[in-house]
Each structure stands twice: as C-alpha cells, then as structure tokens.
C-alpha positions as CSV (number, residue, x, y, z in Angstrom):
1,M,24.0,12.1,27.4
2,N,24.3,15.3,29.2
3,R,21.8,18.0,28.9
4,R,24.1,20.2,27.0
5,T,24.6,17.7,24.3
6,F,20.9,17.0,24.1
7,V,20.0,20.7,23.7
8,K,22.6,21.0,21.0
9,L,21.2,18.1,19.0
10,S,17.7,19.2,19.6
11,T,18.3,22.7,18.3
12,A,20.2,21.4,15.3
13,A,17.2,19.1,14.5
14,L,14.9,22.0,14.6
15,C,17.1,23.9,12.3
16,A,17.0,21.0,9.8
17,C,13.2,21.6,9.3
18,P,11.9,23.2,5.9
19,A,11.6,26.5,7.7
20,V,12.6,28.0,11.1
21,G,12.3,31.2,13.2
22,A,9.6,33.8,13.0
23,V,8.5,32.7,9.5
24,A,7.9,29.2,10.5
25,L,6.1,30.2,13.7
26,Q,3.9,32.5,11.8
27,H,2.8,29.7,9.4
28,A,2.6,27.3,12.2
29,I,-0.3,29.1,13.6
30,S,-2.1,29.9,10.3
31,P,-5.2,28.0,9.2
32,K,-4.9,24.7,7.6
33,P,-4.5,24.9,3.7
34,E,-7.3,23.5,1.5
35,W,-5.4,20.4,0.4
36,L,-4.8,19.5,4.1
37,Q,-8.5,20.1,4.9
38,K,-9.4,17.7,2.0
39,L,-7.1,14.9,3.4
40,I,-8.8,15.4,6.8
41,Q,-12.2,14.7,5.1
42,V,-10.8,11.7,3.3
43,N,-9.5,10.4,6.5
44,D,-13.0,10.6,8.0
45,Q,-14.3,8.6,5.2
46,R,-11.5,6.0,5.8
47,L,-12.3,5.9,9.5
48,K,-16.0,5.2,8.8
49,A,-14.9,2.3,6.5
50,L,-12.5,0.7,9.0
51,Q,-15.4,0.3,11.6
52,A,-16.6,-2.8,9.7
53,Y,-13.3,-4.5,10.7
54,R,-13.5,-3.8,14.4
55,V,-13.9,-6.7,17.0
56,A,-16.7,-5.3,19.1
57,D,-17.3,-8.5,21.0
58,E,-16.1,-7.9,24.6
59,K,-15.8,-11.6,25.2
60,S,-13.4,-12.0,22.2
61,P,-9.7,-12.3,22.9
62,A,-9.2,-9.7,20.2
63,F,-11.7,-7.2,21.5
64,G,-10.6,-3.8,20.4
65,G,-8.5,-5.0,17.6
66,F,-9.1,-4.9,14.0
67,L,-9.4,-7.6,11.4
68,D,-7.6,-7.9,7.9
69,G,-9.5,-9.0,4.7
70,T,-9.3,-12.6,5.8
71,D,-10.8,-12.0,9.2
72,I,-7.6,-12.3,11.1
73,P,-7.2,-9.8,14.0
74,N,-3.6,-8.4,13.6
75,P,-1.4,-5.4,14.9
76,H,-1.1,-3.7,11.4
77,S,-4.9,-3.4,10.8
78,T,-5.3,-2.3,14.4
79,V,-2.5,0.4,14.0
80,G,-4.2,1.4,10.8
81,F,-7.3,2.4,12.7
82,I,-5.3,3.9,15.5
83,R,-3.6,6.3,13.1
84,T,-6.6,7.2,11.2
85,A,-8.7,7.8,14.5
86,I,-6.1,9.9,16.1
87,C,-5.7,12.1,13.1
88,A,-9.4,12.8,13.3
89,L,-9.6,13.3,16.9
90,V,-7.0,16.0,16.9
91,S,-8.3,17.9,13.8
92,E,-10.9,20.5,14.4
93,E,-12.0,20.1,10.8
94,S,-13.0,16.5,11.3
95,E,-16.5,15.4,12.2
96,F,-14.8,13.1,14.8
97,Y,-12.9,15.8,16.5
98,K,-12.5,14.8,20.2
99,S,-15.4,12.2,19.7
100,K,-15.8,10.4,23.0
101,Q,-16.7,7.1,21.2
102,I,-13.7,7.1,18.8
103,K,-11.4,8.0,21.7
104,T,-12.8,5.1,23.6
105,E,-12.5,2.7,20.6
106,T,-8.9,4.0,20.1
107,E,-8.0,3.2,23.7
108,Q,-9.5,-0.3,23.3
109,A,-7.4,-0.7,20.1
110,L,-4.3,0.3,22.0
111,T,-5.1,-2.0,24.9
112,Y,-5.3,-4.8,22.2
113,L,-2.0,-3.8,20.8
114,L,-0.4,-4.0,24.3
115,K,-2.0,-7.3,24.8
116,I,-0.3,-8.9,21.6
117,Q,3.0,-7.1,22.1
118,H,5.6,-9.6,23.0
119,A,7.6,-9.5,26.2
120,D,10.6,-8.2,24.1
121,G,8.6,-5.4,22.8
122,T,8.1,-6.8,19.3
123,L,5.0,-7.5,17.2
124,D,4.2,-10.0,14.4
125,L,3.5,-9.5,10.8
126,L,1.3,-12.6,10.6
127,S,1.8,-13.2,6.9
128,T,5.4,-13.9,7.3
129,N,7.5,-12.3,10.2
130,F,7.3,-13.1,13.9
131,H,8.8,-11.3,16.8
132,S,9.8,-8.8,14.1
133,T,11.9,-5.9,14.9
134,P,11.4,-4.4,11.4
135,D,7.6,-4.6,11.6
136,T,7.8,-3.1,15.1
137,G,9.8,-0.3,13.5
138,F,7.2,0.4,10.9
139,I,4.6,0.6,13.6
140,V,6.6,2.9,15.8
141,K,7.4,5.0,12.9
142,W,3.6,5.4,12.3
143,T,2.6,5.9,15.9
144,A,5.3,8.0,17.5
145,P,4.1,11.2,15.7
146,L,0.6,10.5,17.2
147,H,2.0,10.9,20.6
148,T,3.0,14.5,19.7
149,L,-0.4,15.3,18.1
150,L,-2.3,14.1,21.1
151,R,-0.1,15.9,23.5
152,Q,-0.3,19.2,21.5
153,A,-4.2,18.9,20.9
154,D,-5.1,18.4,24.6
155,A,-2.9,16.4,26.9
156,V,-5.4,16.4,29.7
157,F,-8.3,15.2,27.6
158,F,-6.2,12.5,25.8
159,E,-4.3,11.6,29.1
160,P,-5.5,7.8,29.1
161,T,-4.8,7.5,25.4
162,L,-1.3,9.1,25.8
163,G,-0.6,6.7,28.7
164,L,-1.4,3.5,26.6
165,L,0.5,4.8,23.6
166,Q,3.5,5.7,25.7
167,T,3.6,2.3,27.3
168,F,3.5,0.7,23.8
169,L,6.3,2.9,22.3
170,K,8.7,2.5,25.2
171,R,8.2,-1.3,25.2
172,A,8.7,-1.2,21.4
173,G,11.8,1.0,21.8
174,E,13.6,-1.8,23.8
175,S,13.3,-4.2,20.8
176,L,14.6,-1.6,18.4
177,I,17.7,-1.1,20.4
178,V,18.8,-4.7,20.0
179,G,16.8,-6.3,17.2
180,G,17.9,-7.3,13.7
181,I,16.6,-6.8,10.2
182,H,15.9,-8.5,6.9
183,T,16.1,-6.0,3.9
184,P,18.0,-2.9,3.1
185,N,15.2,-0.4,3.9
186,H,14.7,-2.1,7.3
187,R,17.8,-0.4,8.5
188,W,16.4,3.0,7.9
189,V,12.9,2.2,9.1
190,V,14.2,1.1,12.4
191,S,16.6,4.1,12.5
192,A,13.7,6.5,11.8
193,A,11.6,4.9,14.5
194,L,14.6,5.1,16.9
195,G,14.9,8.9,15.9
196,A,11.3,9.5,16.5
197,L,11.5,7.9,20.0
198,Y,14.6,9.9,20.7
199,Q,12.8,13.1,19.9
200,L,10.1,12.2,22.6
201,W,12.4,10.7,25.2
202,P,16.1,11.5,24.8
203,D,17.4,8.0,25.7
204,V,21.1,8.0,24.4
205,R,20.5,4.2,23.5
206,Y,18.1,5.2,20.7
207,A,20.6,7.4,18.9
208,Q,23.4,5.0,19.4
209,R,21.6,2.1,17.8
210,A,20.6,4.4,14.9
211,E,24.1,5.3,14.4
212,Q,25.1,1.6,14.2
213,W,22.8,1.2,11.2
214,L,23.7,4.5,9.6
215,A,27.4,3.5,9.7
216,E,26.6,1.1,6.9
217,H,26.0,4.0,4.5
218,I,23.0,4.6,2.4
219,D,22.5,2.1,-0.4
220,M,22.2,4.5,-3.4
221,D,23.6,3.9,-6.8
222,E,24.9,6.4,-9.5
223,D,21.4,6.5,-11.0
224,G,20.0,7.9,-7.7
225,Q,18.1,4.7,-6.9
226,Y,18.1,2.7,-3.7
227,N,19.2,-1.0,-3.7
228,E,15.7,-2.4,-3.9
229,R,14.8,-0.2,-6.9
230,S,11.1,-0.5,-5.5
231,T,9.7,2.7,-7.1
232,Y,6.2,2.2,-5.8
233,I,6.8,1.0,-2.2
234,Y,10.2,1.2,-0.8
235,S,11.8,4.1,-2.5
236,P,9.2,6.5,-1.4
237,L,9.2,4.9,2.0
238,T,13.0,5.3,2.2
239,N,12.8,9.0,1.3
240,R,10.3,9.6,4.1
241,V,12.2,7.7,6.7
242,L,15.5,9.4,5.8
243,I,13.8,12.8,6.2
244,T,12.7,11.6,9.7
245,I,16.2,10.6,10.6
246,A,17.7,13.8,9.2
247,R,15.2,15.8,11.4
248,T,15.3,13.8,14.6
249,L,19.0,12.8,14.8
250,N,20.6,15.9,13.2
251,K,21.7,14.3,9.9
252,P,21.2,17.0,7.3
253,E,23.6,15.2,4.9
254,L,20.8,12.5,4.3
255,Y,18.8,15.1,2.6
256,E,21.1,14.7,-0.4
257,Y,20.1,11.1,-1.0
258,V,16.4,12.2,-0.9
259,R,17.0,14.9,-3.2
260,K,18.8,12.6,-5.8
261,N,16.1,10.0,-5.7
262,L,13.3,12.6,-6.2
263,A,15.3,14.0,-9.1
264,M,15.7,10.6,-10.7
265,T,12.0,9.7,-10.2
266,L,10.9,12.8,-12.3
267,Y,12.0,10.6,-15.3
268,Y,10.1,7.4,-14.1
269,I,6.7,9.0,-14.6
270,H,4.2,7.9,-17.3
271,P,1.8,10.5,-19.0
272,N,-1.2,9.4,-16.8
273,G,0.8,10.1,-13.6
274,E,1.8,6.4,-12.8
275,V,5.3,5.4,-11.9
276,V,7.5,2.9,-13.8
277,T,7.9,-0.3,-11.6
278,E,9.3,-2.8,-14.0
279,A,12.7,-2.8,-12.6
280,S,11.7,-3.3,-8.9
281,G,13.4,-5.9,-7.0
282,R,10.5,-6.2,-4.6
283,Q,6.8,-7.2,-4.6
284,D,5.8,-4.0,-6.4
285,K,7.6,-5.3,-9.7
286,A,5.3,-4.5,-12.8
287,A,2.6,-3.3,-10.4
288,V,0.4,-0.4,-11.2
289,G,1.9,2.3,-9.0
290,N,0.8,5.9,-8.3
291,M,2.9,8.8,-7.0
292,D,1.0,9.4,-3.7
293,G,3.8,7.9,-1.6
294,Y,6.3,10.5,-2.8
295,Y,4.1,13.6,-2.0
296,Y,5.5,14.1,1.5
297,A,9.2,14.0,0.4
298,Y,8.5,16.2,-2.7
299,R,6.7,18.8,-0.5
300,Y,9.3,18.7,2.2
301,M,12.3,19.1,-0.1
302,A,10.5,21.7,-2.3
303,L,10.0,24.0,0.7
304,R,13.5,23.2,2.1
305,D,15.4,23.7,-1.2
306,S,12.8,26.4,-2.8
307,D,12.6,23.9,-5.6
308,G,10.2,24.8,-8.3
309,T,10.4,21.4,-10.1
310,F,9.7,19.5,-7.0
311,A,6.8,21.9,-6.3
312,A,5.4,21.1,-9.7
313,M,5.5,17.3,-8.9
314,C,3.6,18.1,-5.7
315,R,0.9,19.8,-7.7
316,E,0.7,17.2,-10.2
317,I,0.2,14.6,-7.3
318,E,-2.5,16.8,-6.0
319,Q,-4.4,16.8,-9.2
320,T,-4.2,13.1,-9.8
321,V,-4.0,11.1,-6.5
322,L,-4.4,13.6,-3.6
323,D,-7.0,11.3,-1.9
324,K,-4.3,8.6,-1.6
325,V,-2.0,10.9,0.3
326,A,-4.3,10.8,3.2
327,G,-2.6,7.6,4.4
328,H,0.3,9.9,5.4
329,L,-2.0,12.6,7.1
330,S,-0.1,12.4,10.4
331,Y,3.1,13.6,8.7
332,F,1.3,16.8,7.7
333,L,-0.5,17.3,10.9
334,E,2.8,17.0,13.1
335,D,5.0,19.3,10.9
336,Q,3.1,22.5,10.4
337,T,5.9,24.0,8.3
338,L,4.6,21.9,5.5
339,W,1.5,24.1,5.5
340,R,3.4,26.9,3.8
341,E,2.7,27.7,0.1
342,L,4.9,25.9,-2.3
343,P,7.5,27.8,-4.5
344,A,6.6,28.8,-8.0
345,A,6.4,25.7,-10.1
346,K,8.7,24.9,-13.0
347,K,8.1,22.6,-15.9
348,L,8.3,19.0,-15.3
349,P,10.4,17.0,-17.8
350,V,8.1,15.4,-20.5
351,N,10.4,15.2,-23.5
352,Y,13.4,13.1,-23.0
353,V,15.5,10.0,-23.5
354,R,17.2,8.8,-20.2
355,T,19.3,5.8,-19.4
356,F,19.5,4.2,-16.0
357,P,22.3,1.5,-16.4
358,R,22.2,0.3,-12.8
359,S,18.5,-0.4,-13.0
360,G,18.7,-1.8,-16.5
361,L,16.1,0.7,-18.0
362,V,15.9,3.2,-20.9
363,R,13.2,5.7,-20.6
364,I,11.7,7.5,-23.6
365,R,9.1,10.1,-23.3
366,R,7.5,12.3,-25.8
367,N,4.8,14.4,-24.1
368,E,1.8,12.3,-24.4
369,W,3.4,8.9,-24.8
370,D,6.3,7.1,-23.3
371,A,8.2,3.9,-23.4
372,T,10.4,1.8,-21.1
373,L,13.0,-0.6,-22.4
374,I,13.9,-3.1,-19.8
375,S,16.9,-5.7,-19.4
376,N,17.0,-8.9,-17.4
377,N,13.2,-9.1,-17.6
378,P,11.0,-11.3,-20.1
379,V,9.0,-8.0,-20.4
380,W,11.4,-5.9,-22.4
381,L,9.1,-3.1,-23.5
382,T,6.2,-1.2,-22.3
383,F,4.4,1.6,-24.0
384,H,1.9,4.2,-22.5
385,K,-0.2,6.5,-24.3
386,G,-2.5,8.2,-21.9
387,N,-4.6,5.4,-20.5
388,A,-4.2,3.1,-23.5
389,I,-1.4,1.0,-22.1
390,L,0.7,-1.8,-23.5
391,Q,2.0,-3.1,-20.2
392,G,4.4,-5.7,-21.7
393,M,5.9,-7.1,-24.7
394,R,7.4,-10.5,-24.6
395,V,8.6,-13.0,-27.3
396,A,9.3,-16.6,-27.0
397,A,10.3,-19.7,-29.3
398,S,9.6,-23.3,-28.5
399,F,13.4,-23.9,-28.4
400,F,14.2,-26.9,-26.1
401,G,12.0,-25.4,-23.3
402,K,14.1,-22.2,-22.8
403,G,13.2,-19.9,-25.6
404,Q,11.6,-17.2,-23.5
405,F,13.7,-14.0,-24.4
406,E,15.3,-11.5,-22.2
407,T,18.3,-9.4,-22.7
408,E,21.2,-8.9,-20.3
409,T,22.1,-5.5,-21.7
410,I,20.5,-2.7,-23.7
411,T,23.1,-1.2,-26.0
412,Q,22.8,2.2,-27.9
413,Q,23.9,2.2,-31.5
414,G,23.2,5.8,-32.7
415,T,19.4,6.4,-32.3
416,D,18.8,2.7,-32.1
417,W,18.7,0.4,-28.9
418,L,19.9,-3.2,-29.2
419,M,18.8,-6.2,-27.3
420,T,20.3,-9.7,-28.0
421,R,20.3,-13.3,-26.7
422,R,21.9,-16.5,-27.9
423,L,20.7,-19.9,-26.9
424,E,22.2,-23.3,-27.6
425,G,20.2,-26.7,-27.6
426,P,22.7,-29.5,-27.6
427,Y,22.4,-33.3,-27.7
428,Y,24.5,-35.6,-25.7
429,Q,26.7,-38.6,-26.6
430,P,27.3,-41.7,-24.4
431,L,29.5,-41.4,-21.5
432,S,33.1,-42.7,-21.7
433,K,33.5,-46.1,-20.1
434,E,35.4,-44.8,-17.1
435,K,32.5,-42.5,-16.2
436,I,29.7,-44.9,-16.3
437,R,28.4,-46.0,-12.8
438,D,27.7,-49.6,-12.1
439,D,24.3,-48.8,-10.6
440,G,23.2,-46.8,-13.8
441,D,22.1,-43.9,-11.6
442,W,21.3,-41.1,-14.2
443,E,21.3,-38.4,-11.6
444,K,24.8,-39.2,-10.7
445,M,26.1,-39.2,-14.3
446,P,25.6,-35.6,-15.2
447,R,25.4,-34.3,-18.8
448,S,28.4,-32.0,-18.0
449,G,30.5,-35.2,-18.5
450,R,29.1,-36.0,-21.9
451,K,30.3,-34.7,-25.3
452,Q,27.7,-32.5,-27.1
453,S,26.6,-33.1,-30.7
454,E,24.0,-31.7,-33.1
455,V,24.1,-28.4,-31.3
456,Q,21.1,-26.1,-32.3
457,V,21.4,-22.3,-32.1
458,M,18.8,-19.6,-31.5
459,T,19.8,-16.0,-31.8
460,T,17.4,-13.2,-31.0
461,T,18.1,-9.7,-32.0
462,I,15.7,-6.7,-31.2
463,V,16.3,-3.1,-32.4
464,I,14.1,-0.5,-31.1
465,R,14.1,3.2,-32.5
466,E,11.7,6.2,-32.5
467,R,9.6,6.6,-35.6
468,G,7.0,9.2,-36.1
469,N,4.8,9.5,-32.9
470,G,6.0,6.1,-31.4
471,L,8.5,3.3,-31.9
472,E,9.6,0.9,-34.6
473,I,10.6,-2.6,-33.5
474,D,12.7,-4.9,-35.6
475,L,12.7,-8.6,-34.5
476,K,14.9,-11.3,-35.7
477,L,14.9,-14.8,-34.4
478,E,17.1,-17.1,-36.3
479,G,19.6,-20.0,-36.3
480,T,17.6,-23.3,-36.2
481,D,14.8,-23.1,-38.9
482,G,11.2,-24.0,-38.4
483,V,10.8,-23.1,-34.6
484,P,7.6,-21.8,-33.6
485,V,7.6,-18.2,-32.4
486,A,5.0,-16.1,-30.5
487,L,5.2,-12.4,-29.9
488,E,2.9,-11.2,-27.1
489,L,1.5,-7.7,-26.8
490,I,-0.1,-7.6,-23.3
491,F,-2.5,-4.8,-22.7
492,R,-4.1,-3.5,-19.5
493,E,-7.6,-3.0,-20.8
494,G,-9.3,-1.6,-23.8
495,T,-11.6,-1.9,-26.8
496,F,-9.8,-3.8,-29.7
497,K,-10.2,-3.5,-33.5
498,G,-8.4,-5.0,-36.3
499,V,-7.6,-8.2,-34.3
500,Q,-9.0,-11.8,-34.6
501,S,-10.4,-13.6,-31.5
502,L,-8.9,-17.0,-30.8
503,G,-12.3,-18.0,-29.2
504,T,-10.8,-19.2,-25.9
505,G,-13.4,-17.3,-23.8
506,K,-10.7,-14.7,-22.9
507,E,-9.5,-11.6,-24.4
508,V,-6.9,-13.4,-26.6
509,F,-6.3,-12.3,-30.1
510,L,-4.2,-12.7,-33.2
511,L,-3.1,-9.9,-35.4
512,P,-3.7,-11.0,-39.0
513,D,-1.0,-10.8,-41.6
514,N,-0.4,-7.2,-42.5
515,S,-3.3,-5.9,-40.4
516,T,-3.1,-2.8,-38.0
517,G,-4.7,-3.2,-34.7
518,T,-5.9,-0.6,-32.2
519,C,-6.5,-0.5,-28.4
520,T,-8.8,2.4,-27.2
521,V,-9.4,3.5,-23.7
522,G,-11.6,6.6,-23.4
523,S,-10.1,9.2,-25.6
524,H,-6.8,7.5,-26.0
525,T,-6.0,5.1,-28.9
526,L,-2.8,2.9,-29.2
527,T,-2.0,1.6,-32.8
528,F,0.2,-1.4,-33.5
529,G,1.1,-3.5,-36.5
530,P,1.4,-4.9,-39.1
531,G,0.4,-8.3,-38.0
532,R,1.6,-11.8,-38.6
533,A,-0.3,-14.9,-37.9
534,A,1.3,-18.0,-39.3
535,H,-0.2,-20.4,-36.6
536,K,-2.3,-20.4,-33.4
537,A,0.2,-21.9,-31.0
538,V,0.3,-19.0,-28.6
539,Q,1.3,-20.8,-25.4
540,L,4.7,-22.4,-26.3
541,R,6.5,-25.0,-24.3
542,G,9.2,-23.2,-22.1
543,A,7.4,-19.9,-22.5
544,L,5.9,-18.1,-19.5
545,P,2.2,-18.7,-18.8
546,A,-0.1,-16.1,-20.5
547,M,-0.9,-13.2,-18.2
548,N,-4.4,-12.6,-17.1
549,A,-4.9,-9.4,-19.4
550,P,-6.0,-8.8,-22.9
551,T,-3.2,-10.1,-25.2
552,V,-2.6,-9.8,-28.9
553,Y,-0.2,-12.3,-30.5
554,L,1.9,-12.3,-33.6
555,T,3.1,-15.8,-34.7
556,G,5.4,-17.4,-37.1
557,F,8.4,-19.7,-37.6
558,T,12.2,-19.1,-37.6
559,P,13.7,-17.5,-39.4
560,F,11.3,-14.9,-37.9
561,I,12.0,-11.4,-39.3
562,H,9.4,-8.8,-38.6
563,T,9.1,-5.0,-38.1
564,L,6.3,-3.9,-35.7
565,R,5.3,-0.3,-35.2
566,I,3.5,1.2,-32.1
567,S,2.1,4.6,-31.9
C-alpha cells in the first residue's frame, strides 16, 4: 500500500470517531470523568485479586503466567492480568501507576505468553480449541490497545514492555492473516484484531484479510439481532468489534448494524436491569445476564449520534452494574473522546408489547413487571417483577416419553397469544411377510415399515393474555384421557407462602387446589394461582429433569383445563 492510500485511510478512520477536530482535542486533554476514575479504582481491586493466581516459582515452566480456577496456567488468565496491570500502570489515578513491581510482573507474564505462543503465532484455549486463530484474535483485540496506552503514557519507561508486547502481536498477526474460524462472531473478532494491528503497523495484508471476512456480510436479521442471538455474550461483543473495525479500517457503514442492535436491545431489558437471554443460541441461553457488556457501544453511539435514548441506557448501566464495566477499561483509556459528557437523556421504553419473530420471542413490559413468551423452548414463559423472578414455566405430560411441551410458533389472536403442540403415540402391527428378516434383527426392521394402530393423541393449547397487573394463562391438555400432567413454576429464589412442601429436602412445592401462592424477594412479591394438586408425581417420564431452583408444581390428569394468573 502506498503512503497516499494509507494517509487517506488513516484520516478517514480518525473522522469516524465520535468526535473530531478542536472539540475532540479539547476534551482529550480534560481530566478523567468520575465514572472513569471509579473504573480505575475497581481495576485496582481486580489487580490485587489476580495476584493469587500468579505462578511465582521461578523454577516452574509456567513462571510469570496465571492460573485459572482449576490451577491450570493458560494464556487467557495471563492476558487477563496483563490487561488489568497495564490499565493500572498507565493511569495516574491508580495506586499502581508506574509501579516497578507490577511492570516487572507484566513483563514476566508477556514472556510466558511468548513462550506458549505456537510457531504459527496462535494460542490455545485449553478447554476446547488448540492452535486457535479465533482465540488468538480475541487476545489480540484485548492487547493491541495496550500497546497504544503504553506508548502514549511513557514509551521510554515502558520500552521493555512494549518490545515484548510488539513481538507477541506481530507473531499473532501472521496467524490472523491465514487462519480459520468456527462461529459467526469469530469473523468479526478476527477482523477487529486485524484492524487494530493495521492501525499500529499498516501492513496491507491485515486489511486485505479483514476484507475477505467482511465480504460475507454482517449476519443481522430483520429484528436487529445477530445470528447467534447471544444477548449476554456475543451480541455486545459483536457491537464492540464492529465499532473497532469501523474505526480502524474506515468502515462507517458498520455503525448501522450496531445502531440497530442497540435499538432492539432496549426492548430486551428486565425491570431490574438484566437482559433477556432465553432465545440465545450459545452458552448464555437462559443465563442471568447484565448489561455491562453493552456500555461501550451505547456510549460510543450516543456520542456519535447525539442519541438521548442511548445516553439514558448508559446512565442506567452506570447506576446498576458500573463496576462490571471495568473489564473493558482499556477501551475508555485508549479513546479519550469517550470522556465527553453524554447528550441529554430521553426516556427508556418501559411500557410496550414487542414481537421478535426471527428470535421467536414476544416481549411484554408494563413498567415494574415484564414477561417473555418463547417459542422452540421447553421454557415458554418468564415473568419478572423487580427481583421476584419466575425464571421459567414448563408443562409436561407422561405421554409416551415425549410429553414435554414446547411450541414452534407464537400466534397473536387479538390481545391473546396462542401456543400449540400436537403429539401422537401410536402402536405398531406385525411386519408384512416380505419385510421380515431371517435373522430377526429388530434394528434392521424399522417401525416405519409397520402399520400403526391405536394411535393416541395429545393436544396442548396455551393462551396467554394480559389481565390487571399481570398475565392470565389458559392451559388445555386433552386428547387421551387420564394422562398425568405437571406444570412447573421455576423461581430464582424467594420466600414462599401458600404452597405445600413435598418434603424432598429441596425447595419443591405443590400449590394446593384453589390456593394462591406468593414469592417474595426483598420488597417485591410475585403472586400466582389458583392452584391444583391432584397428585405428587412431579418428575414425569419423558419430562426434562427438575431444575436446581425453587419450583412450585400444579398437577392433574388429562383433560387438564386450568387458568393460572400471575401478578
């Protein structure tokens, strides 16, 4: 690449930042804002905690590295320390600012990282991936900004540190130019890492390889969600790395994807500030997830677009989980335009009904409570009222070992939402003579070749509607009579009243006939009922195992027709 092209790209990338020119420069030299100083203090505490995992034995092959929770030295734990340490070393507000001891330990950690880096430039994720380009991409994405921070803070003082870090990054860059990936977000992680390297050292191969991945187009659906639907882990990650690509490789069109996802996510937030995770296609499915991972993208786009709603989301995150944002401190130290004051806040959406058909969700929120209706999932309803949380509702019947209900679709009928499923339980007749094997091998005489008879049917219909300050749920399981049914109300925690313990030693309860139960957490009380308790068979054959959480059951037999109210 010639110098003219490089200068053009570099200038365009600068112009893509949230603010440019004299205003940006003026803010770049202003004191760190209070929220950033707090993150530096939290980072200091994290640095102290990480010391317990350091391999300090100079005779150990892993000297300088850091252990995980199972006492295995590994690159990710080691880089976690390096990130935390460098953010402290370059921050005047840190008690470890230019600490010679921490600087030495950082250089020892980098030496260990170089020791375990493969000849092809890759690193391992010891739990699953080896010679892993994607995991190397993650680590480059985390460490490349540190090179800038060290150079800007004091290139002479940090010269040995910079030398080690540069060696690691350039070796890693060679693997990113040629290596492959596993998952959708890996493409953007690797591209962001390449962009960060290109910003440091304008090797045209970095930009060309990123262009190859970007040519596949960003995997966003009409709802504004990425392919993996991972609202706690990979959606916020993808927002962060797309911003990095836009900044470093002059791709301002990528901001539109970030903007759409952030706008959608405003309708995925529970009243207590958590994010809906039930539709995720990754490991965060149904996990308790906070919004800290979104803070960088909301702040960046709020400043870039002068968006008051995004600014309001930033302030909510600051009020609820600001401490957790410290894991992304390097983003805010590197890009000083983010220190500017946010635009005036607008109101966040707290009263709505929104459908997300590509994710199979319906979201209902009415200020202090919200509900999520979910398709293609055995948990088809959640209900949050502050910190009193019904984290899952499931229903099953002991119908031929396959009676766990889940719906393929959620259909709106006026103000009602409909979920259905039809199951069949057939018996099979003898095979016709020509289909019988001489060896009598059952496995090679499949049931598909037999006529069915005595076919039993189970139809489940669930209708959900708003009633008063909550929901009304009509359940109807019918077809074959006399089939045991168990409805599960799975809570996160709480003090329960109006329920009857099953005496199993766990928090497992029945809700007696016509009774109303309550779950109280702090000042929040969730009410549910009326009850139904025709039997105590709560773990039915073919149903999913009970979750390790307080659970209230309603039981009966088909035809099971019942209306339950939650508020």
